[in-house]
N, C-alpha and C positions, 0 to 999 in steps of 0.2 A: 784520249783524243790526241792526235798528232798536232804539233805546232805548225803554224803557217810558215812556209819557206818562200824566199823571194824567187821570182822567175829568173831563169838563166838569161844572161845577155850573150849576145853573139861573141864568140871567142873567149867566153868566161865560163868556167865550170865551178862546181862546188870546190871550195878551197882555194880559188884563184883570188889574187889581190886586185883591187880597183886602181892600182898605180902601175906605171911602166917601169918602176924601179926594179932592176933585175936582182938587186941585192936582197929583196924580200922573199925570194923563192927561187927554187931551182927550176931548171928546164925553161930558160928564156922568159923570165917574167912571171912565172906561175908561183904562187905561194898561198898561204892560208890567210883568210880574212878574219878580222877581229881576234887575231891570236890563235885561231884554231889550227890544228894540225891535220894533215891529210889523213884520210880514212885508213890508209895502209900503214901509217906510222905506228911504231910500238907505243903502247900506253895511251892511245888516243882516247880510251874510255876510262882513264884513271886506274889502269891495272885492276880492273874489276874482275869478277868471277868469270867474265868472258875470256880473259887472257889466260887464265889457268885451267879453263875447262878442258877436259880431254876431248880429243877429236875422234874421228872414226878410227877405231883400232885396225880396221881392215884397209885404211888408206895408206899406201906406202910412202906418200909425201908428207904425212903428219909427223912433226918432230917427236911427239909422244907415242905415236904409233906408226912412224915411218914417214912423216911429212918432211919436205926438204928444208923449210924455214918456219919462223914464228910469225910471219907477216901474212898469215892466211886471212882471207876475207871474212869479216864479221858483219852481220846485219846492223843497220842503223838503229839507234835507240828510239823506241816508240813509247809515248806517255801512256798509251792504253795498256801496254804490257807490263808497266812498272807495278801496277796494282796486283798483278798476278804472281809476282815474285814471292818466294818463300822468305819471310823475315828471318833475319839472323838472330843470334843470341842477344839477350838484353845488354844494353850498353852500361858499362860500369860507371858509376858517378865519379866525376873528377874530384880533385882535392878540395875545391871550393864549392862543390854542389852537394846538396842534401838529397838523400833518397826520398822519392815521393811516398807519402803515407798510403798504405793500402786502403782501398775503398771499403767502408764498413757495409756489411751485409745487413740491411734492415729487414727484419722479419715482418712481413705484412700480417697484421692481426685484424680480426673483425672490429670495425669501428675506428681503425687508425685514421688519423687526420693527415692528409697530404700537406706538404709545405714545411716551412722551417719552424723554429722554436716559437715565434710569435703566433703563428696559426695554431700550434698545439696548445699554447697557454690560453688563447681565446676559447678554444673548444673545451678545455678543462673548466674554465670559468662558467661557460654556459651549462655544462653538465652539473656543476656544483649548484648553480642557481635552480635548476630543475629539481634536484634532490631536496634542496631546502624547502621549495614550495610544496612538495609532496608531504614532507614532514609536518608542515603547518596545516595542511588539509586534514590531518588525522591519521591515526594508525591504520584504520580500515582502508582509507583511500590509498595509503602507501602500500599496503599489502596487495591491493587490487592492481596497482601499477607495477609491482615488482615483477621483473621478467621471470618466467618459469625456468626452473632448473632442469638440467638434462635428466632424463630418466635414470634413476639409480644413483645420482650424484649425492654423496653424503653432505649433510648440513653441518656447519660449524657449530660449536657450542653456544656462541653468542647468538647466532641466527636461530638456533633451536629454542633458546630461552625467549627471544623476542617474539617468535611465533606463538609460543605457549602463552605468554602474557597477553598477546593480542586476542587469542581464542578465549581466554578466561574472562568472564563477565565481572565488571567492577561492582563494588557494594552498592553504588547508586543504581546501577541497572537492575541488580537483584531486588533492591527495595522497591523500585518502580514496578517491576513485574509482580511482586507480591501484592502491592497496593492495587494494581490493576485487576489481579485475580479476585481480590476481596470485593472490589466494586462490581465486577461482573457477577460474582456469586450473589451479592446483595441485590443487584438489579434483577437477576433471575428469580430470586425468592420473592421479591416485591411483586414481580409480574405474576407469579403463581398465586400469591395471596390475593391480588386484585381480581384475578380470574376466578378464584374460589368465591370471593365475596360477591362479585357482581353477576356471576353466571351459575356456579354450582349451587350456591345457597338457594337461589330461586328455583332451580330444577328440583332440588330435594324438598324444599318447603311446599312447593306446589303439588308435588306428588303426595306428601303427607296430608295436606289440606284436602286434596281430592278424595283421598281414602276416608277421611273423617266425614266429609259430606255424604259419601255413599253409605257409610256405616250409620250415620244419623238418620238418613231417610229410610233405611231398612228397619231400624229400631222403631221409628214412628209407624211404619206400616204394620209391624208386629205388635204394637202397643206396649213396648218395653219401657219407654221413657215417658213419664208423666211430669207435668210441671211441678216444681217444688224447689227444694234446696239442692244445689249442685256442688260437687267436689271441685277443688281448684284444678284447673286444666281440663275439666270435663266439658264437652261440647253440649249445648242445649238449644241452639237456634242457628238460623242461616241469615246472612246479611246479603241483600240484593241491591246493587246500584246499577240500574239498567243503562243509564247513559254511559257509564264506564265499562260495561260488560263485566261486572264483578259479581261473583257468587262465592262467598267465603264463610266458613263456620265461625260461630261465636262461642268462645269458651269462658269458663269462670276464672277470673283473675287476670292479672297483667304480667305474669311471670314470663321473662324472656325465654328461658329454657323450655318451660312446659307449654307455653301458648304462642307468644309472638314469633319466636324463631322457627316454629313449626308451620308458619304460613297462615295462622288463624288470627282473628282479632279478639282482644280480651275485654271483659267487662270489669269496670271499676267496682269492686265488691268488698274492699277491705279497709278498715280503719276510717281515717278522715276522708278518704277518697271513695267511700262507699256511695253508690248511686242506686236509683230505683230500677225495678224491672219493668219491661214494656207493659205488663198487664196492670201496673199500678194506676190508681185513679188520677193521681197527680205525681209529678216528680220528673227527674232528668235521667235518662238512660245514657250513661257515658261509656264510650268504647275507645280503645287505643289500638293502633296498628302501625306496622312499618311502612315508611314511604319508599325506602330503597332496601334492596336485598331481602332475603328470606321470604320470598313470595310477593313482597311489596304491594299489598292489597290497596293501600291508600296513596299510591304514588301520584295519581291525577285528581285527587279530590279538589284541588284548587280550580279545576275546570267546571265545577258545579255552579249552577246559577239558580237564583231564587225560583222556586216552583218545581225543580227537578225532583222526582220521587226517590225516596230511600225506604226500602221495604225490609222489615224484620219478620222472618217466618219461624214460627214455633210449631209444636206438635199439633196444635188444634186451631191456631189463629194466624192471620196475616195482619201486621201492623204497618200501615202506610203513613210515612211522614213526607212533608214537603220542605225542601231546602229553603231556609229563611235568611241566613246571613253567614258571613265568613270573617274571621279575624286572621289576617295573613301572618302576623308575627306577634308572639308574646313570649314572656319568660317561662321556663319550665316550672318555676315556683308559683306561677299564677294558678292556683287551684280554684279560684272563684269561678272559673269557667264551667265547673262541674256543680255549682250550687243548684238547688231546686229551681230557682229563677236565676239562670246564669247571667253574670255581669258582662256587659259589652255585647250581648246578643240582640238587644232591642226588645226583649220580652220584659213586661212590667208587672205581670201577675202570675200566680201559680197556674201550671198547665201540664200537659204531657209533652215533654220535649226529648230530643235526641242530640247528643254531642259526640262528634268524631274528632279525635286528636291524633296528630302525627308530628314528626320532626320536620324542621325546615332550617336552612335551605337543603336542597337535595344533597345526599351523601354526607350530611353532618347531623349532629343532634344538639346544636347550640341553642336553637329556639324551637317553639312549637307553633303549629298552625291549627286553627280551630274552625270547624264547620258545624252550624246549628240547624236543626229542623224541628218542625212542629207537627204533632199528630193531625192527620187529615182523615184517616179511615181505619177502622178496626173491622176486619172481615173474617168470619169463621172459615175454616178450611172446607167445611161441608158445602159452602156456597161457591167453591171454586176459586181460582186465582183472581186477584184484583186486576183492574184494567192496566195498571202500570207494568205488570209482568206479562200480560197477554199481548199487548201491543209491542 
């Protein structure tokens, strides 16, 4: 942009003095103002490249190409054209000047922090703090936060070892896994055992008891089984408890394997526990059966009330008893409940009694539950079923 120039005054041109002193310029008072020289004077522009520039070689008045003199007209200096000039060679430093250091070329890297040293130090401290927190969080968290390497980039030896240690399970983890597997296996086995005891034993025992009932009734119809002495495990009668909808065979003896676990009830017929048969004129007919598992024929005998019928069916007779009393809990060693006149039953004189024994509480064999009944009717099979079984 060109500098502002003062307006011409009348009689005064560029380069004219503002005084009338003729000594300051030639031509009757004309001269240069502020020490300037007239445009036509040699060296008016400081002997710049304009003075030595070659003129038109085809001009016959060019001193370098035929000009008559060196005072040819040159255009005034304009500030806008200064910036368009071609710079000259770099200036050599003076004796007291030091050369300027060359600017360092900073390579821009990913994650480079702009600013000076203080900014870079702060950024480095922040990165170090984040790395420390990740190490405290654990090896697994650090591995998860670690930036992914470029595809195909090789790992350093230290990095490979660190990753191998992170992937390898510690002894504590291995031990916990082994203990967990043992617990799971034990739990599965216990679940299978409970399922076997509570469900499968009942299914199997009920099937075996049902088959024994069918075989016994067929033998009676054919006349193959007569009352008398029976072998251990041999069925000889049927027990009916109408209120509980129970029909189960009665076998000789109380062996778990041969009698009780097969879904039948057993007759106390051995040693000190030997009891009378139903057809005896006096005595106590003692029976034992499971309350839980293996057919559980006596599971709900605690629901019987005085007067409820209990029927024993043999080949030629029905023996009908009426429930008289119950002993909810007693010791397994209390064998007096099987006496001809059982203690605790409320009976005071000899008679024809029935005793049902089973385990209590449910799913345990810690104690025994006892139910007693007294003979109410003896009915031959030829007269048909008793009223207790008909109704």
